[in-house]
C-alpha positions in Angstrom: -70.7 -104.3 88.5 -70.0 -107.9 87.4 -70.6 -109.1 90.9 -73.9 -107.3 91.2 -75.2 -108.5 87.9 -74.1 -112.1 87.6 -76.2 -113.6 90.4 -73.5 -113.8 93.1 -75.8 -112.4 95.7 -78.5 -115.0 95.0 -76.2 -117.3 97.3 -73.6 -115.1 98.8 -73.7 -112.2 101.1 -71.4 -109.1 100.6 -71.2 -106.2 103.0 -74.6 -107.1 104.5 -76.4 -107.4 101.2 -77.5 -110.6 99.5 -78.5 -114.2 100.6 -76.9 -116.9 102.4 -78.2 -120.0 100.5 -76.9 -123.5 100.5 -74.3 -122.4 103.1 -72.6 -120.2 100.7 -69.9 -118.0 102.5 -70.0 -114.2 102.9 -67.6 -112.8 100.3 -66.9 -109.3 102.0 -63.5 -110.2 103.0 -62.6 -113.1 100.7 -59.5 -111.2 99.5 -57.9 -111.7 102.9 -57.6 -115.5 102.1 -55.0 -114.6 99.4 -56.2 -117.0 96.8 -55.0 -114.9 94.1 -56.7 -113.9 90.8 -55.8 -117.0 88.8 -57.1 -119.3 91.4 -60.4 -117.3 91.7 -60.9 -117.3 87.9 -60.4 -121.1 87.8 -63.0 -121.5 90.8 -65.5 -119.2 88.9 -65.1 -121.2 85.6 -65.5 -124.6 87.4 -66.3 -124.6 91.1 -66.6 -128.5 91.3 -63.2 -128.7 89.6 -61.8 -126.9 92.6 -64.0 -128.4 95.3 -65.8 -131.7 94.4 -69.5 -131.5 95.1 -69.7 -127.8 95.1 -73.3 -126.5 94.7 -71.9 -123.3 93.1 -72.7 -123.2 89.4 -70.0 -122.6 86.8 -69.8 -119.2 85.3 -67.8 -119.8 82.2 -70.4 -118.1 80.3 -69.3 -114.7 81.6 -66.2 -114.8 79.4 -62.6 -114.3 80.2 -62.8 -110.5 80.5 -65.6 -110.6 82.9 -64.4 -113.5 85.0 -61.0 -111.7 85.3 -62.9 -108.5 86.4 -64.9 -110.5 88.9 -61.8 -112.2 90.2 -60.0 -108.9 90.7 -63.0 -107.6 92.7 -63.1 -110.7 94.8 -59.3 -110.5 95.5 -59.5 -106.8 96.4 -62.3 -107.5 98.9 -60.7 -107.1 102.4 -63.7 -106.2 104.4 -65.7 -103.1 105.2 -63.3 -101.8 107.9 
């Protein structure tokens, strides 16, 4: 639910839905990269802190609970097959 309502699909695709703006990657199988929940939370809080010059906006305003839920969702995303 957080992924769908937080604006992620404005720039990312997921399972064939969304947009591919600014070269943002498809997130359908991001969990296969094994970043881990803590890393994903940090990236969501401050993308440019993780990757200098990132066009992705910070999502700190979601709050800790929603950031954690979003990170859990992304970490569990292993693809559609």
